[in-house]
Each structure stands twice: as structure tokens, then as C-alpha cells.
C-alpha positions as CSV (number, residue, x, y, z in Angstrom):
1,M,-10.0,-43.3,-74.0
2,G,-13.3,-42.8,-72.4
3,D,-16.6,-41.6,-73.8
4,R,-19.1,-39.1,-72.1
5,H,-20.1,-41.9,-69.7
6,G,-16.5,-42.9,-68.9
7,L,-16.7,-46.0,-71.0
8,P,-13.8,-47.1,-73.1
9,Y,-13.9,-46.6,-76.9
10,L,-11.5,-46.3,-79.8
11,P,-12.2,-43.3,-82.1
12,G,-13.2,-44.3,-85.7
13,K,-10.5,-41.8,-87.0
14,T,-7.9,-43.9,-85.2
15,L,-9.2,-47.2,-86.6
16,R,-9.3,-45.6,-90.1
17,G,-5.7,-44.5,-89.7
18,L,-4.6,-48.0,-88.7
19,L,-6.5,-49.5,-91.6
20,H,-4.9,-46.9,-93.9
21,D,-1.5,-47.8,-92.7
22,G,-2.2,-51.5,-93.2
23,F,-3.5,-51.0,-96.8
24,F,-0.6,-48.8,-97.6
25,R,1.9,-51.4,-96.4
26,L,0.3,-54.3,-98.3
27,E,0.0,-52.2,-101.4
28,T,3.6,-51.0,-101.2
29,W,4.9,-54.5,-100.5
30,G,3.0,-55.9,-103.4
31,S,1.3,-58.5,-101.2
32,C,-2.1,-59.8,-102.3
33,P,-2.0,-58.2,-105.8
34,E,-5.4,-59.9,-106.6
35,L,-7.0,-57.8,-103.7
36,L,-4.7,-54.8,-103.4
37,A,-4.2,-53.4,-106.9
38,K,-2.0,-50.3,-107.3
39,G,-3.9,-47.3,-106.1
40,I,-6.4,-49.2,-103.9
41,T,-5.3,-47.3,-100.7
42,E,-6.3,-44.0,-102.4
43,V,-9.7,-45.5,-103.4
44,F,-10.5,-46.6,-99.9
45,F,-9.0,-43.6,-98.0
46,G,-8.8,-40.8,-100.5
47,S,-5.9,-38.8,-101.9
48,G,-3.8,-36.8,-99.4
49,A,-4.1,-33.1,-99.2
50,F,-1.1,-30.9,-99.7
51,E,1.2,-33.8,-100.8
52,G,4.5,-32.6,-102.1
53,D,6.5,-29.5,-101.3
54,G,6.0,-26.0,-102.5
55,E,4.6,-25.7,-106.0
56,D,4.1,-29.5,-106.2
57,A,1.5,-29.4,-103.3
58,V,-2.0,-30.5,-104.1
59,P,-4.7,-28.2,-102.6
60,R,-7.4,-30.0,-100.6
61,E,-10.1,-29.0,-103.2
62,E,-8.3,-31.1,-105.8
63,T,-8.1,-34.3,-103.8
64,T,-10.4,-37.3,-104.0
65,P,-12.4,-38.4,-100.9
66,G,-12.2,-42.0,-99.7
67,C,-14.9,-44.6,-100.1
68,I,-15.3,-45.8,-96.5
69,Y,-16.4,-44.5,-93.2
70,V,-15.2,-46.2,-90.0
71,S,-17.3,-45.8,-86.8
72,N,-16.0,-45.5,-83.3
73,A,-15.3,-48.9,-81.7
74,T,-17.5,-49.2,-78.7
75,L,-18.8,-51.7,-76.2
76,P,-21.9,-53.7,-77.3
77,A,-25.0,-51.5,-76.8
78,N,-26.5,-53.6,-74.0
79,V,-23.3,-53.6,-72.0
80,A,-22.7,-49.9,-72.5
81,A,-26.2,-49.1,-71.5
82,W,-25.9,-51.1,-68.3
83,L,-22.5,-49.7,-67.4
84,A,-23.7,-46.1,-68.1
85,G,-26.6,-46.6,-65.7
86,E,-26.8,-46.6,-62.0
87,D,-26.3,-50.4,-61.7
88,G,-23.0,-50.3,-63.6
89,A,-21.6,-47.1,-62.0
90,A,-19.4,-49.1,-59.5
91,Y,-17.9,-51.1,-62.3
92,R,-16.9,-48.3,-64.7
93,S,-13.7,-47.5,-62.9
94,R,-12.7,-51.2,-63.0
95,L,-12.5,-51.0,-66.8
96,F,-9.3,-48.9,-66.5
97,R,-5.9,-49.4,-64.7
98,E,-3.0,-47.1,-64.0
99,H,0.4,-48.0,-65.3
100,F,3.5,-46.1,-63.9
101,S,7.1,-46.2,-65.1
102,T,10.2,-44.3,-64.3
103,A,13.7,-43.9,-65.8
104,I,16.5,-45.8,-64.0
105,N,20.0,-44.4,-64.2
106,E,23.2,-46.5,-64.7
107,N,23.4,-47.0,-60.9
108,G,20.0,-48.6,-60.7
109,V,18.4,-45.5,-59.0
110,A,15.3,-43.7,-60.3
111,E,15.9,-40.5,-62.1
112,Q,14.4,-37.4,-60.5
113,K,11.0,-36.3,-61.9
114,S,10.9,-39.2,-64.3
115,L,7.7,-40.9,-63.0
116,R,5.1,-41.2,-65.8
117,G,1.6,-42.5,-65.5
118,L,-0.6,-44.0,-68.2
119,Q,-4.2,-45.0,-68.0
120,V,-4.8,-48.4,-69.8
121,T,-8.0,-50.3,-70.4
122,V,-8.5,-53.9,-69.2
123,P,-8.9,-56.5,-72.0
124,L,-12.3,-56.2,-73.6
125,Q,-14.2,-56.4,-76.9
126,L,-15.2,-53.3,-78.8
127,H,-17.2,-53.2,-82.0
128,A,-17.0,-50.9,-85.0
129,C,-18.6,-50.7,-88.3
130,I,-17.2,-50.0,-91.8
131,S,-19.7,-48.3,-94.2
132,V,-19.2,-47.8,-97.9
133,L,-19.8,-44.2,-99.0
134,D,-19.3,-44.6,-102.7
135,E,-20.2,-48.0,-104.1
136,T,-19.3,-47.0,-107.7
137,R,-15.6,-46.6,-106.9
138,I,-15.0,-49.4,-104.4
139,P,-14.2,-52.9,-105.6
140,K,-16.8,-55.6,-105.3
141,H,-14.4,-57.7,-103.2
142,W,-13.8,-54.9,-100.7
143,K,-14.7,-57.1,-97.7
144,K,-12.0,-59.6,-98.6
145,T,-9.6,-56.8,-99.1
146,V,-10.3,-55.4,-95.6
147,S,-10.0,-59.0,-94.2
148,A,-6.6,-59.4,-95.8
149,V,-5.3,-56.2,-94.1
150,L,-6.6,-56.9,-90.6
151,P,-3.9,-59.3,-89.5
152,L,-1.4,-56.4,-89.8
153,L,-3.3,-54.4,-87.2
154,R,-2.0,-55.8,-83.9
155,C,-1.8,-52.7,-81.7
156,A,-3.9,-49.6,-81.2
157,G,-3.6,-46.5,-79.1
158,A,-0.8,-44.8,-77.2
159,H,2.5,-46.5,-76.6
160,R,1.6,-49.3,-79.0
161,S,5.3,-49.6,-80.1
162,R,6.1,-50.3,-76.4
163,G,3.9,-53.3,-75.9
164,F,0.6,-51.5,-75.0
165,G,-2.7,-51.7,-76.9
166,R,-2.4,-55.3,-78.2
167,C,-5.5,-56.1,-80.2
168,S,-7.0,-58.6,-82.5
169,I,-9.3,-57.2,-85.1
170,T,-11.7,-59.5,-86.9
171,V,-14.6,-59.3,-89.2
172,E,-17.9,-60.6,-87.8
173,G,-21.2,-61.4,-89.6
174,M,-20.0,-60.6,-93.1
175,N,-20.3,-62.7,-96.2
176,H,-17.1,-62.2,-98.3
177,A,-18.5,-61.1,-101.6
């Protein structure tokens, strides 16, 4: 995905969703009980709106907000500024590649009208920030908790179940309190 300057980024909402999925999985599996107590996913990400069917649904006004905010993952500021300027203009298009695929029938021939194109980003480093919105509800060891979930996040973006979007998400410059 590209920003207003045509530079790659990953929306914070997407990262938050990936983190939510990782938290939910570890909590459900009962892994790391010292870090992921029952209900920790709801503390970090809030309770879902309209859970349940019919009369059991919870209206949004009665839900609890999450305790964290996740920023967009972007290129480092100095790199982004250079690429967004005139000097970097020629290099912006090199950050993306086109990937094409087509369906092949049982005879080994391409199916009619099955060609599909996908824009992919070359391997690079993006940086995002997690901010605590409500320190009264989040555990003191929240940084260790996030670090425990990160190894589960191995892919991001479209077609991640088909081998695209491989990623390695790490924590930088953070003392584990």
C-alpha cells in the first residue's frame, strides 16, 4: 500500500488487527499464562461491538475501548523524506513490483480471463509505534506481553496465506518493564 507520496506503509489498523489475532490465539491456547491472563485481549483491544445474535447483541455504547493505539508502519523519517523529494523520485517506483498469476487447466493451458496482477513491495524495514491510551487498565508488563505475541505475526497484507507479505516484527529500543 502506498501513502500520499507513493511510499510503502502498513496501516496501523492492519497491525492492530494482526496483534489482536495474536493475543487472542495465545490467550485461547493458554500459552504464557503469566503474561496473558484471561481477558487480556479485551483489555488491550476492547470488547467487540454487537457480539452475539439478536437479543444477545451488545450495542457499541456498552463496549469497553482498548488500551493501545498502533501507528502506521512507515519508512524511517529521513528515508521517507528523501524518497518523497525530487532526488528520490526515480527510486520510488523501484519499491514495488508486479506479480502476475493465472489459472492452469488440467491440460496445462492457461484458463481464459484468469490472469491476475498484484503489486508487492520489495523487502524493506517499516517502523510503527504502540502507545498506551489508558495506563490504569493495562498491566505493568505490557511490553513483555506484546513481545510474547510478536513471533506469531509472520505475514501481513493481502494474500498472506499464499506466501506473500512475509515479515519479522520486533521490538526496538524498549526496556521490558
